[in-house]
N, C-alpha and C positions, 0 to 999 in steps of 0.2 A: 902739354895740352894743345889739342888741334883747334884751329879756328876755321870757320866756314868762310866762303867767299863773301857772303853777306856781312859777316862780322868784320872782315877786313875793309869792306866798303864803308861800313858804319864808322870804323876807326878813322878813316880818311875824311868822311863827310861831317861828323859831329863837330869838330873844331871849326869847319867852314860855316856851318849853320850858326854856331854860337857867335862867330865874328859878325855874321849878318844880322844878329838879333833874332834868330829863328830857333824853333824847336824842331829837331829832326824826329818826325813821327813814325815814318815807315820807309823801308828800303826793300824792294823786290827786284829780282832779276829773273826774267822768264825768257824762254826761247820763242821768237816770233819769226817763223820761216827760216831764212838762212842767217839771220842775225839775232842778237839778244836785245831784249828791251829792259832798260833800267828805269824803274819807276820809283820816284822819291816824293814823299809827302812831307811838307813843312807847314808850320803854323805858328801863330803868336796869340797872345791874349786878345788883341784887337782884330785878329784875322790878317790875312796877307792879300796884298793887291797884286795885280798883274805885273807892274813894274818891278816889284820886289822879287817875284817869281822869275821874271826874265833875267834879272841881274844875277840871282843865285844860280840859275841854270847855266849862265855863261861861266861863272866861277867854277862850278862843278865840272863842266865840260873841259875846261882847261886843266883842272886838277886830275881828272881821269886820263886825259891825253898824256899828261906828264908822268903819270904812274904806270906801272905794268899790270895793274889790277884787271884790266879788260883784255889784255893780250892783244893779238893782232886781228882778232875777229871784229867785224863791224858791230856797232851797237846803236840803239836808238835811245836817247835820253829823254825822259818825260818827268818834269817837275811840276807838282801841283799841291793842292791842299787836300785834307781828308774829305771834304765835301759835306753836304747837308746831313746825311745820315751817318755821321761819324761814330765809330765805336768809342765807348767810354771805358778806357783801360786804366789810365793814371789819374791821380787826384786833379791834376791841371785840366784834364779833359772834362771832368765833372764841374770844375769851377767855370770853365768856358761855356758850359751848357746851362748856366743859371737861367731859369725861366722857360727852358725847353722841356718838351715831353720826351721821355725815354722808355723804351721797352726793355725791361730788366728780367733776365733769366737768373733765378736764384740757385745757389748750390744745392738746396734741398729739393730741387725739381720744380718749384713753383715759378710762376711768371706774373709780373705786375707791369702795369703801365703807370708811370708816375711823372709828375712835373718836378724838376730839380729846383729846390728853394734855396738851399745853402750847401756848400761843400767845403771840407777841410782835408787835412792829410789822412784822416782815419775813416771818413765816411761822408755821407750826404743826408741832409734832411730833405725828404721828398713828400709830395702830396700825391698819395695813391689815388688813382682815378677809379670810380666805381665800375664794376663789371656791367656792361650793357646799359650804362646810364642809370643804374638803380642805386639809390642812396646818395650820400654826399661824399666828396673826397675826404680822405683822412691823412693827417700828417704821420710820417714814420721816419725814424732814424734808421738809416740803412748803412751798416758797416761794409766796407769794400770786401771783406772776407766772406760776406754772405752772397756776393755777386759772382755768378759763373761767367756771364757776359752781359753787356748792355750796349744799346745803340740809340742814338738820338732819332726821333721820329719826325718826319716832315708833317707839318700841319697846314692844310690848305684853307680852312675856314675859321681860323682863330682870329677874333678881333683883338686889336691892340689894347693892352690893359688901360692905357690913358683914355682911349675912346670909350671904353666901358665905364670908367670912372666919371667921365663927363656926361654920359647918357643916363646914369643912375641905374637902379635895379630893374626898372620896368622897360628899359630901352628907349623911353621917350626923352626928348631933349628939353 
């Protein structure tokens, strides 16, 4: 069985990520001019801070330099987190997105925008948002097998739930 360059990189990086208490989310190698760019995304349930990313980047750089995976060509190493509009691929991604809005493309061709309420190993309970603000949100159990792809959406004007609870239904204090 043949393994790709990315598979060999993952095999090197996954134990390092695990030792650092991180989940290895993505590994990409792309050509950037005369050198290659190695992009690595890591995450944890509580998110990752810059110090953790810097330390992991140092460890990865040493491991790559000691291995022959990158050969003699120069490369640029970039370590980060999946970002605000992260894809929801694994159950842990859905669990980390609790309370967040997601755009979900369904296997049957449909599309919904829903807030993630709960998530387990088989699926998620979501609150489907009404189309164009018509009607009320409805809860739906969404099995991961129904999902073609999903991505967290950035919300710019969502009030914090605690603030909404303090203000009451009419917005008055």
